C-alpha positions in Angstrom: 118.5 185.7 109.3 120.8 183.3 107.6 120.7 182.4 103.9 119.0 179.1 104.6 116.1 180.8 106.4 115.7 183.3 103.6 115.6 180.5 101.1 112.9 178.8 103.0 110.9 182.0 103.0 111.3 182.3 99.2 110.1 178.7 98.8 107.0 179.6 100.7 106.4 182.7 98.5 106.9 180.6 95.4 104.3 178.2 96.7 101.9 181.1 97.0 102.6 182.4 93.5 99.0 182.0 92.4 97.8 184.5 94.9 97.2 188.2 93.9 100.2 190.5 93.5 99.0 192.6 96.5 98.7 189.5 98.7 102.2 188.3 97.8 103.6 191.8 98.3 102.2 191.9 101.8 103.5 188.4 102.7 106.9 189.2 101.3 107.1 192.5 103.2 106.1 190.8 106.5 108.7 188.0 106.2 111.5 190.4 105.1 110.7 192.8 108.0 110.7 190.0 110.5 113.9 188.4 109.2 115.7 191.8 109.1 114.5 192.4 112.7 116.3 189.2 113.8 119.4 189.1 111.7 121.3 186.9 114.0 118.6 184.2 114.3 117.1 181.5 112.2 113.5 180.2 112.0 114.5 177.4 114.3 115.8 179.7 117.0 113.0 182.2 117.1 111.1 182.1 120.5 107.9 183.4 121.8 109.9 186.1 123.6 111.2 187.2 120.2 107.6 187.6 119.0 106.8 189.7 122.1 109.9 191.8 121.5 108.8 192.4 117.9 105.3 193.4 118.9 106.6 195.9 121.5 109.4 197.4 119.4 108.3 197.4 115.8 106.7 200.8 116.0 108.3 202.7 113.2 109.5 202.1 109.7 111.5 204.5 107.6 110.7 207.1 110.2 107.0 206.6 110.0 104.9 205.3 113.0 103.4 201.9 112.6 99.9 201.1 113.7 99.3 198.2 116.1 97.1 196.6 113.5 100.0 196.6 111.1 102.3 195.0 113.6 99.7 192.3 114.3 99.3 191.6 110.6 103.1 191.2 110.2 103.1 188.6 113.0 100.0 186.9 111.6 101.7 186.6 108.2 104.8 185.1 109.9 102.6 182.7 111.8 101.0 181.6 108.6 104.5 180.9 107.1 105.4 178.7 110.2 102.2 176.7 109.8 103.1 176.0 106.1 106.6 175.1 107.0 105.5 172.7 109.7 102.8 171.1 107.5 105.5 170.5 104.8 108.0 169.2 107.4 110.6 172.0 106.9 110.2 173.1 110.6 109.1 171.3 113.7 107.8 174.1 116.1 105.8 177.3 115.7 106.8 179.7 118.5 104.3 182.3 117.4 101.1 180.2 117.4 99.9 180.7 120.9 101.0 184.4 121.1 99.3 185.4 117.9 96.0 184.0 119.2 96.2 186.5 122.1 96.6 189.6 119.8 93.5 191.7 119.1 93.5 194.4 116.5 92.2 197.8 117.6 88.5 198.3 116.9 88.4 200.3 113.7 85.3 201.6 112.0 85.2 200.2 108.4 85.4 203.3 106.2 82.8 203.6 103.5 80.7 206.3 101.8 77.0 206.9 102.4 74.8 207.0 99.3 74.8 210.8 99.3 78.6 210.9 99.7 79.1 208.5 96.8 76.9 210.7 94.6 78.7 213.8 95.6 82.1 212.2 94.9 80.9 211.2 91.4 79.5 214.6 90.7 82.9 216.2 91.4 85.0 213.9 89.2 85.8 215.8 86.0 88.1 213.3 84.4 86.0 211.0 82.3 88.2 207.9 82.8 88.3 208.4 86.5 84.5 208.9 86.6 83.9 205.6 84.8 86.5 203.8 87.0 84.8 205.1 90.2 81.3 204.3 89.1 82.3 200.8 88.1 84.0 200.1 91.4 81.0 201.5 93.5 78.5 199.5 91.4 80.3 196.2 91.3 82.5 196.0 94.4 85.4 194.4 92.5 89.0 194.7 93.8 91.2 197.1 91.9 93.5 194.2 90.9 90.5 192.5 89.4 89.3 195.7 87.7 92.4 196.2 85.6 92.3 192.6 84.2 88.7 192.6 83.0 88.6 191.9 79.2 85.9 192.7 76.7 85.2 189.0 76.4 84.6 188.8 80.1 81.5 191.0 79.8 78.1 190.0 78.5 75.9 193.1 78.2 72.8 191.2 77.1 73.1 189.1 80.2 74.3 192.1 82.3 77.1 190.1 83.8 80.9 190.2 84.0 83.0 187.2 84.9 85.9 188.0 87.2 88.6 185.4 86.4 91.1 184.2 89.0 90.0 186.6 91.7 91.3 186.4 95.3 91.9 182.7 96.1 92.3 182.1 92.3 88.5 181.7 92.0 86.2 182.9 89.2 82.9 184.6 90.0 80.3 186.9 88.4 79.4 190.5 89.1 76.4 192.2 87.6 75.5 195.4 85.8 72.6 197.6 86.9 70.7 200.1 84.7 72.9 203.1 85.4 76.1 201.2 84.9 74.8 199.6 81.8 74.2 203.0 80.2 77.6 204.3 81.1 79.4 201.2 79.9 77.7 201.4 76.5 78.8 205.1 76.3 82.3 204.2 77.4 82.6 201.4 74.7 81.8 204.0 72.0 84.5 206.3 73.5 86.9 203.4 73.8 86.9 202.9 70.0 88.4 206.3 69.6 91.4 205.3 71.8 92.6 202.9 69.1 92.7 199.9 71.5 96.0 198.0 71.5 94.7 195.3 73.9 91.4 193.6 74.7 91.2 194.9 78.3 87.9 196.7 79.0 89.4 199.7 80.7 92.3 201.3 78.9 94.7 204.3 79.2 94.0 207.3 77.0 96.5 205.9 74.6 94.7 202.5 74.3 97.0 200.4 76.4 96.5 198.3 79.6 96.4 200.3 82.8 99.8 200.1 84.6 100.4 200.1 88.3 101.7 203.7 87.9 98.5 204.8 86.3 96.4 203.1 89.0 98.6 205.0 91.5 97.7 208.3 89.7 94.0 207.3 90.0 94.5 206.6 93.8 96.1 210.1 94.2 93.3 211.7 92.3 90.7 210.0 94.5 92.6 210.9 97.6 92.9 214.6 96.7 89.3 215.1 95.5 87.7 213.2 98.4 89.8 215.0 101.0 88.7 218.3 99.6 84.9 217.6 99.4 84.2 214.9 101.9 87.1 215.2 104.4 87.6 211.5 103.9 90.4 209.7 102.2 88.8 207.6 99.5 90.7 204.6 98.0 89.5 201.9 95.6 89.1 199.6 98.6 86.8 202.2 100.3 84.7 202.1 97.1 84.5 198.3 97.5 83.5 198.7 101.2 80.9 201.2 100.0 79.4 198.7 97.6 79.2 196.0 100.3 77.7 198.4 102.9 75.1 200.0 100.6 74.1 196.5 99.3 73.5 195.4 102.9 71.6 198.5 103.8 69.4 197.8 100.8 68.8 194.3 102.3 70.6 192.3 99.6 70.7 188.6 100.5 73.9 188.1 102.4 74.9 184.8 100.8 74.4 186.2 97.3 76.4 189.4 98.2 79.2 187.2 99.6 79.5 185.4 96.2 79.4 188.6 94.3 82.2 190.1 96.4 84.2 186.9 96.2 84.5 186.3 99.9 85.7 182.8 100.9 83.5 182.9 104.0 80.1 184.5 104.5 81.3 185.8 107.9 83.5 188.3 106.1 80.4 189.6 104.3 78.5 189.8 107.6 80.8 192.6 108.7 79.1 194.9 106.1 75.7 194.5 107.9 75.0 198.0 109.3 78.8 198.6 109.3 78.3 202.3 108.9 78.2 204.1 112.3 75.9 206.7 111.0 73.5 204.1 109.7 73.5 202.3 113.0 72.8 205.5 114.9 70.0 206.4 112.5 68.4 203.0 112.9 68.9 203.2 116.7 67.2 206.6 116.9 64.4 205.5 114.6 63.5 202.6 117.0 64.2 204.3 120.3 62.3 207.5 119.4 59.2 205.5 118.4 56.5 206.2 120.9 55.6 202.5 120.9 59.0 201.4 122.2 58.5 202.2 125.9 
């Protein structure tokens, strides 16, 4: 696309600068991919046929196959940009609006760990830092971007609470500390003093500094490797968040309270965790159907 179109996209991204780094990264990628796909066009000359062409032909990137859900997300992000541009009177029409409403992502089982799988994963983690990271994510359900920014002052052990500042949507919320996590945090705080902390972040590198994106990438690789070997599942920090939500639902936590703890803008998002595990649904189905009083 022409320079004017790219400038408008950058203006939109600047407008969203308060969003998380991961969200901005995703939006920027979607807009750049779409603009590069239609280099001879502008936002004003894009048509619904172009959207259809993108959907049918954006199937690989750097030689890697692209999932349909990813293509739909790209179009949804571009549609969101058009809505902003129209609301702010930069553009008049949104050629994607009606088409995006017809798109339906493929049904995909939300991946999470069972209680036993979570315990097995923890038992196999030998690196102390990674053990604490993993336990904390499973027990609180925080996003990895929130995790690395928690400071000592954000935590109140006497109240068993941690304030998550400027989470997704730039909102603050509280997460809480159970007995097991409390014990491990107290132990970690003693260990943390030996790291000669250079910053007030709760979780530090082994040299006492803030965790960098590269170090979080190392943690992701560690999780991926160890989980693939013992569980035949690729575990990521987001899978640990899904695990927290699913296990909390299976333990009958109040859905509205869980929604606030997880920082969901809409309780309907949290509702997807209710019996989201296929194995749990099957177990519950068989429990009811095999009951002699059923029929």
